[in-house]
N, C-alpha and C positions, 0 to 999 in steps of 0.2 A: 502716517507710518513712522512710529518713533523707534521701534527695534530695527536692528540691522538683521539681515537674513543670510541664510546659507543653504546650500543643497546638503542633505546627508543621506546616507544609505538607510533604508528601512531597518528599524531596530526595536527590540523588545523594550528598551527603556522609554520609548515614545508611545507606548501602547495606549494610555488614557488620552493622550493628545490626538493620536490618529483616529480613535474611536469617535471623539468629539468632532473631528473633521468629517468623517463618514456620516455621522448622524446629522450634521448641519446639512450636508448635501442631500440626504434622503428627505428630510423636512422641506426642502426647497421644491421637491418634485421634479427637478430638472434631470435630463439625461446626464449620466455620470461620464465624464471625460477627464483623463484618458481612461480607456477600457478597464485598466487593472483596478480602478477604485470601486468598481461594481461588485468586486468580490468581498462578501461580508467578512468583517474583521473580528467576529466573536470567538473564532478559533485563531487567535492571534498568531500562535507559533506555527500553525498550519499555513496561514496567509503568508507569513514570512518565508517559509520554506518554498511556498509556490512562486513568490517573487524571486527568490534567488535561483530556483531551478530554471526559471524563464531566461536566465542568462547563458545557459549551457545548451549548445546546439543539440547534444544527445538526450536532453531532457524535455525539449518542447515537443508538442504534438506535431504529427506529420502535416506538412503544409504551412507550418508557422515558422517564424524567424526568432532567433534569440533577441532579447531585449533587456535593458536595464532600467530599473525604477528608482527615482530619487524623491525625496520629500523636501519642500520648501519650508524651512523652519525658522522662526524668529529667536531672537536671544532669550525671549521669555518661553521658549519651547513649544510655542503654538505652531501647529501645522496648518499652513495657509495655502499650500498647493502641492501638486504632484505632477511629475513628469516621467513619461515612459519613452526611452529612446531605442528604436529598433536598429539592430545592428546591420541589417541589409533589407532589401525590399522584394516582395513577390510582385507579381503583375497587379494584383488587386491593390496592394499597398501603394504601388507606383501611381495608379489611377486615383485612389481615394483615401489613403491612409498616411503616406509619408513616413519619414523617419522619426518625427517628434510629435507626441501627442501630450498635451499639458492642460491643467485646469486649476483655476483658483477657486477656493472655497467661496460659496456664494455670499457670505456675510463679509467677506475680505475683499470684495471686488472694488475696481475704480479707485484703487490706492497705489497703483504703479507696480503691484507685485508681478503681473503677467510679463511685462517687458524685462524685468530683472530675472524672473524664472527662466525665460526663453534664453536670454544672454548666458546665464549660467549653463543651461542645457547644452548650448551650441559648444561651449567650451568642453563639456563632457563628451559630446558626440566627436569632437576632434581628437580627444584623448583615446576614444574607442577606434580611430582609424577612419572615420568618415570624413571625406574631403569635401563633398557637396551635399548639403542636407536639403531634403525635400520636405516642406511643410504645406499642409492643406487646411482649409477651413470652409465651412459653408458660406456661399455668397451672402447669405442674410447676416452672418456673424461679423458685423463691422468692427466691433472691438478687437476680435482675433486678427482680422485682416490688418488693422493699424499696428497691432503688436508685432506681426511678422514683418511688415514693411519697416517698421522702426528698428528692427534688428537686421536690416539688410536684404530682405526678401525681394527677389525680382520676379515679377508675375511671369508665369509660363502660360499653359493652356488651361482652359476651363474643362471640367469633365462633368457630364450630365449622367446622373445615375438613372437606373430604370424608373424610379418613382418620380423623376423630373427634378429632383434636388440638384442644384448646381454646386460643383465643388470648385473652388479656387485653388490653384497650385502655384507654389512659390519655390525658388531655389535659393539657398544661401551658401555662398562659397566660404569654406572654413580654412 
């Protein structure tokens, strides 16, 4: 990891870099995490408007909570990760979603980006007024569990989904 990194707001000037990030993920065949990256970016202005609208309580669909999305970008402008911070939690998010969902581009994993992304996201969550952040991961996702613990995550309870998948839940005091 030669470049330094920063969180930035989704922006038009990073269109080609974000599309490359998205296509890298699609090629991997993996589930897209966080959920916001599953939105195709080929109508880029529309996607940006969607992300910005999600920050406003009066613009999100009924039953949803406002959320803010940030991109993890290197000095060379490569988008290596995305984080989505929910401003509050519904019952379902309390059980299986948490405040913060993040993902690192498949070709850029195992380089320390996830820990840095989460640390920066926790700072943003504090700026949004969140005092205690809930983070979750599948029990099988050892890398994510290590990242959460490295950033101060204290294990809470497990939650077992209807399909038997076990979700680990962690709290981080901000």
